[in-house]
N, C-alpha and C positions, 0 to 999 in steps of 0.2 A: 567280898568274894567275886572273882571274875566270872562273867558269863562266857558262853562258848565263843562268842565273837571276840571278846577281849583275849581269850586264850589263843584263838587263831591269830590275832594281831601280835601277841607275844611270840608265838612260834615263828610267825612271818619275819620278825625282827632278826632272826638268825641269818636272814639273807644279807644283812649288813656285814656280817662276818665273812660271807662268801664272796662278796663283791670284789672283783679284780682277779680272783683266782678261779672263779667259776663263771661260765656264761649264765645269763638270766634263764635260758632254757634248761639249764642244769640244776637250778636251785631245788626243784622238786625231787631230783634224784637223791639229794642229801636229806632234805627236811622231812619228806614223807616217811621213809623207813625209820628215821630217828624218832618221829612222833609215835609210830607203832611201837618201837622198842620201849619208849618211856611209858606209854599206856600200859603195856604188859608188865613192866617193872613195878608200877604203882599198884596195879590190880593184884599182883601176886605177892606183894610185900607182906600182908598179914599171915600167910602160910609159908613164907620162905624158910624160916628156921626149921619148921616141922618137916618140910620136904627134904632139906639137907640131912636132917637126922635120919629120916626113913630111908633115904637113898644109901646111907651107910649100913643100916641094920637089916633091911629087907633082903631076903635070900631068894625070892621068887624071880624067875627069869623075865617075866613080863610085868614090869612095875607101872606101866602106863595107865591102866584102869584105876589103880589105887591112887596115883598122883592126881588124875583128873577129878576123882571123887573128892579128894582132899581140898583141891583148889576151888572146886565148884565150877570149873571152866574146861574147855576142850584143849587147853594148853598149860604148860608148866615149864619150870627152869630148874635144873639141878646144879648149875654152876655156883661156886661160892661167892661170885661177884654179883653186885647190883649197882645202880648208878651211884649210890652213896659211897661204896667202896672203890668204885672206879676213879672218882675224883680225888680220893685220898692219895693216889700215887700217879702223879703226872708223868713220871719217867717211864712207867710201864703201861701207859694207857693203851697202846696198840695191842700188846700181847694179852692184857687182861680183858679188853673189849672182845677180842676174838674168842677167848675162853668163855666169856659170858654168852655170846651169840651161839656158840656150839653147844651150850647147855640147855637150849630150848627144845621142846618137843618137835617132832618131825614136821608137823603142819606149819609151824611158825618158821622153822629153818627153810622150808620150801619157799615161803613168801619172801624171806630175806635173801635167799639165793637168787630168786627172779629179780629182785631189786639190785642184784649185783653188789651187795652190801660190802663185801671185802674189797672190791675195786674202789668203791667210794671211800672206804677207810684208808686205803693206801694213798689215794689222792689227797685226802684231808691231812694225812700224816706228812706228805711231802710239802704241803703248803703251811705246815705248822699250825693247823687249825683244829686238829682232832680233839685235843683236850678242851679247847675253848667251846667247841660245839657240844661235847658231852656235858661240860659244866653248865652251859646255858640251859640245856634240857633238864638237867637235874634240879633246876630252880622251879620247874613247872609241876604243880600238884595235879595229877590226873587220876587220883585214887577214885575207886568206884563210888564211895560215899560223897565225893565232891563233884564228880562228873558222871552222870549215869550213861548207859549205853546209847540212848537216843541223842543226848547232848553231844556225846563223843562222835557219833555219826555225823551230826550236823557240822561240827567243827572240822572234821576230816573232809567232808564234802566241800566246805568253804575253802580249805587249803587247795584241794584238787582244782576247784573252779579258778582260783587265783593263778595257780601255776599254768593252767591251760590257757588262760587269757594272756598271761605274760609271754607264753610261747605260741602266739597266735598263728605263726606260720605253719605249725603242725597240729594245732589244736583240733581242727576239724577231723583229723584221722581217728581221734578217740574221744572227742568231747562234743556233745550236742548242747547248744544253748539251753539254759534252764527253762526259759519260757516256752520253748518248743516242746520239751518233754512234758511240762505241765499241761499244755494244750492236748497232747496225745493222750495223756492219762485221763484228763477230763472227758475227752471224746470216747475213750474206751469204757469208762465207768458210768457215764451218764445214764444209760438205760437200766443200770443195775443198782442205783443208789439205795433204793428201798430194800433190796435184798442184802446189801452190805451192812445194814443196821441190825441185822439179826445176831443174837448172841452165839458164841461158840463156833463161828464160821472159820474154816480153814481154807486159805486161798493160795494157789501157786502162781508165780509169775516167772517168765522166761525171756531171756534176751540172748540170741545166738551170736551176737557181735557186741558183747556187753561193754567193751572198753574199760573205763574206770568205774563203771557201775552206776552211772548217773540215772539211767532210766529205771533200773531196779530200785534205787534208793527213793526216787521221787514217787514211784508207784506205791512202794511200801509205806512211805510217810503219809501219802494221801489216804490209803486204806485205814491206817491206824488212827489218823485224825478223824475219820468218819466214824470209826468204831474201835475203841481201845481194846475191846475184847476179841478182836479179829486176830487170828494167827496167820501171818503172811510168811510164806517160804519162798525166797528168791533162788532162781537158778540161772546160770549164765555160762557162756563159753567165750573165750578170748584168745586170739592168735598171738598177740604181742606179749612177751614175758613180763615186761615192766608194768604195762597197764593191767595185765592179769593179777600181778602182785598187789597193785593198788586196790583193785576191786575186791580181791579176796580178803585183804587186810581190813577193808571197810566193813565187810560182812562180819568178820570176827569181832571187830571193835564194837559193833552194834549188838552183839550177842546172838547173832543168827546161827544158832547151833545146828539147825536142820538144813541150812542153805548149802548149795553146792556150786562152786565156781570151778570150771574145768579149763585147762590150758590146751590149746590145739586148734586145728582147722576144723570148723564145723562141718565142712563137706566131707573130708576124707577121714576125720577122726571124731565122728559124732559121739559126744560124751553123754548123750541121753537117749540111746537107742531104745525104742519101745515105750518111752515115757510120753505122757501128755500133760498139758498145763491148762489152767483156767484162763489166764491172760498172757499174751505175748506182745512185746513191743521191741522195735529195733530201728537203728539208723545205720544200715550197712554202708560200707564205702561206695561212693558213686563211681561208676565207670571203671571198675578194677577188673582186669582180666583174670580168668581162672585156668590158664594154660597149665599151671603146675599140677592141678588136680583133674585135668581134662580126662585122662584115661579112667580114673576112678569113677568119675561122675557118669561118663558115657557107658561104662560097663554096668553100673548100677541101673541106669535107665533102660539099657537093653535087656538085662537079665531079670530085673525085678519088676519092671513096668510100674503099674499103679500100686503094687505091693510095696514098692520102695518110695523114694522121695521125689524122683524126677520123671515120673511116667508121662506127665503132660508134654514134656519137651525140654530141650536145652537151648538157651539163647546164644547169640554170637559170643565168641570167645573173649571179646573185648569188654564185656560187661556182665558180671555175675549177679546183678541185683535180683533178677527174677528167680535165681536159684535159691537165694535166701528166703524169698517168699514161699517157694514150694517146700523148703525145709521146715518152715514154721507151720505151714498148713498140715504137714504130715504129723505134727505134734498136737493137733487139735483134739480135745476130748470129744468122743462121740456125742452126738446130740442127745441120745437117750440117756446119757450119763451126765448131762448138764451143759455140754457144749463149751465152746471157747470163743473169745474175742481177741483179735490181734490188730495192732497198728504198726505201720512201717513207713519210714520216710524214703521217698524216691526223688530223683530228678525227673525231668520230663520224658526221658527216653522210654521207660517201660509203658508209657501211655500209648505210644503209636509206632515205635520202632519195629520193623519187620513186616514184610508183605504177607498176604494170605498164604498159609501153608508153612511159614517160617516158624522157628522155635518160639519166638516171642509171641506171635499171633496165636499159636496153638496153646500156649500157657494162658494167655488172656481168655481164649475161648473156653478152656476147661474151667477156669475160675468163675467166669460169668455164667456159663451154662449150668454150673452146679450151684448157682445162686449164693456164692460166698462173698461177693463184693457188695458192701453195704453203702459206702460213701467214699468220696475223694475230696479232700480239702486243699485248695491251692493256697500256698503260703506266700507272704510278701517276699520279695527278693532281698538279698543282702542281709540275711539273718545269720549266716554261718561264718565262721572265722576264716576259713580257707577257700571260700567260693562265694561269688555273688549271684549265682544262677538261681532260677526259679525252682522251688521244691514243692512236693505234694505229700500229704499224709493220706495213705490208703487205710481204710478201716474194713476189716473182713470178719465175718462170723458165720458159724454154721447153725446159729439159732436166731435168725432174724425174727423180729416182731411181725405179726400178721400184716400190719399196714405197710411193711417194707419188703415183703416177699415179692420176688420178681422185679424189684425196683433197685435203682442205683441213684444216689443223690450226689450231685456235684455242687460243691460250695466254693464260691469265688471269694477267697479271703485276702486277695492281693493288696487291698487298700487298708487292711486292719492292722496298722502299726503306727509307731511314732519314731521320729528320728532320734538317734543317740547324740548326745552332746559331743562325744569323742568316739571316733570309730576304733574298732579293734580288728586290725587286719582288714578283711573284706566285710566285716560285720558293721553295718551302719544303721540298721533298723532293729527295733525291738518290739515284740508283742507285749503290750502292757496288760494289766489285769482286766481292764474293761474290754480291750480288744479280744482277749481270750474268752471272756463271758459272752461277747457278741457272736464269736465264731461257734461256740458250743450251742448257742441258741439257734443259729442258722442250721446247724446239724440236726437239732431236735424238733424245731417248730414245723407246723404244717399250714400256717397262714402264709399267703402269698408274699414273696419278697424277691427283689431283683437280683439278689446275690446268691440265690440257690435255685437249682432246677432238678426235678425228678424225672428220671427216664425209665422206660422198660428195659430189661436186660437186652432184648433183641434190637434195641435202637443202636447199639454199638456193633452189631454184626453186619456183614455184607457178603455178597457172593461176587467173586471175581470170575467173570465169564470170558471165554475166549471166542472172539468173532472171526470166522474164517470167510475167505472169498475164493472162488475157483480159479484154477489155471485154465486159460483158453488156448485152443489150438489155432492154427493159421486161418481156419475158416470162421473163427470167432465163436466156436462151440466149447463148452466146458469139457475138459478131459476127465475120463473116468478111470478108477482103479479096477483091479480084478474082480472086486465085489460089486461093481457097478455104481459105486459112490463117487461123487465129485472129488477130484484131487484139490487139496488146499494149496494156495499160493502163499508160502511162508513170508514172502516179502510184503504181503498185504495184511498179514495177521495183526489183529488188534485186540485189546482187552477193554472191558467195561466194568465199572464197579456199581453193583446193584444193591440197594439197601435190603437187608434180610427180610424186612416186613413186606417188601414189594414182590409181586409175581414176576419172575424172570422173563417169561414169554411176553407178558403185557408190556414190560419195560422195552424189550427188544422191538416189538411192533411200533412203539411210540417214538423211541429215541434213535434207533439204528436203521430199521428197514426203510423208512422214507428216504434215507440218504444213500443207502447201498442195497438195492433191491435183490442183488444176487447173493447176499451174505447169509450165513447161518451160524448157529451156536454149536460149538463142539462140547457137548454135555460132559464128555469124559474128562475134560480139562477144568471143569468148574471147581473152584476152591472156596471154602468158607473161611472168612477172616474176621478178626475183631480188632478194633482200635478205639481209643477214647480221645477224640479231638477236643480236648478241654477248652482251649482258648477260643475255638470257633463258636462255641455255644454262648460265650459271654462277650463276643466282639461287638463293639459299638462304633458305628460309622461316624467319623468326624468329617464334616463337610470341608472341602478345600477352601482356602481363603480366596477372596476376590483378587484377581490379578492387579487391579488398579490400586488396591491397598498395599500390595507387595511392592509395586513400582514406586509408590509414594514413600515407603520406608527406605527403599534403596536410594532414592534421590536425596532424602533427608540425611542419610549416612554419608553420601558423597559430599554434600555441602559441609557437613561437620568435619570430615577428614580434610577437605580443602582448607577450611578455616584453621584447623590445628596445624596444618603444614605451613601455612603462611606465617603463623606465630613463631614456629620453630625457625624458619628461614630468616625472619626479621631479627631474631636474636643473634 
């Protein structure tokens, strides 16, 4: 009997049929929906005849509840066809397959519609491949007693991973490397492992940019592996129809009857209004503008304030990353009802972009002053398929342990990786199992270590003060306004950044006044800002090389070049 990897390999072999007529990046558009079809076909086979009989004899208008009860699943099919009958008639394969697909219940038809299954069928037909593909899948036994839901889920995830890696130029849009997800899940669950071993626990997980569902799947698998009696209910929302279909079909294949995957823009079409979740994790797209939903978001921020999702502020239009984070925070379960933990992947921009008073700074200020930010882990670069930039995992919670209250931990994980033998797009590094364990230990430990630092929340805040100097008249005296105050010379205006923990007046006396004795602070213009200069805190000075050593190397290279040149000319 084939295990799930063998079955995934068998399904993968369909790609041999497609080669030449389909691009590599299109293989998944064919194989994933047909895998779903074949699984449903096998699972429904034992009740197929009974369903057909009842469909003819039942007179009630709504047959759906009866059919679902009979099949024992949330889906059914009332077409006379199945894969066995489809391959009996090669001449009518196109018509019969369409009839078969249209016989499914609405939720399955919705998935297949988002896969654009009929467009795929038409393309296979034109390439004279439709019958061969159906025949190939008919050889695969995906019956429930041969492949349980968990195995089916693993197999489907394996196919998704392969297709995402095969199409690495776009993989980063909807696929997060497995080891990054596993690290995020471990960081999220680490403080709660004892709680997770309790019987009868029901846990909800949510991803507002769920893509093909990788984060939801890994989190669910981790929880079940920890405690098989835990009930895990995944929730997700996805903007792209095809990746939505992939995620939703994965949930159905695993038997997640209570899960809910929604198609639409999480900002303007929130599919989970008023709902809260125990755990949340996401890898929203980096640096994607939100101009299309600008009016909706700004209207909500203005009209609902902190009663809505974006009360803390809105970032610059070119990057909506911090909007995703606020969206997730709005779905935290209140602390008195158990609280929530969330993890999100960002590039470096949300750490420091935006001056004091800007949308980004105000969002950071709100998050930190409400003691929601627990830790940030800097990841190695070149982990993702479509970008080699540095990335960071932010961990937030509204139920910090006592020892972490008022604190934020920065973990420098940039060196915890190994090189891949073969790169995949921009992905050249991988976090192996030992690296992951080390990073989780750095997050949880309290013994001294050079790769983590704990800070007070206020360490990341600062006051931006405006320093004014007077306008002088022809006699060298300061000019006064109507109220008798000195007029400020805007051409001499300057600003200073003062750490939040430091007294502004003391700073001014020490750093400014000795140099410009006529200056003063315009208190009305003081702004509080927050930024997290991560790399600065782990910077290590590397002494410059001795000039004599550099000159010696240059001389040696010159001699080597001259020697090689003489050899070439001698020939």
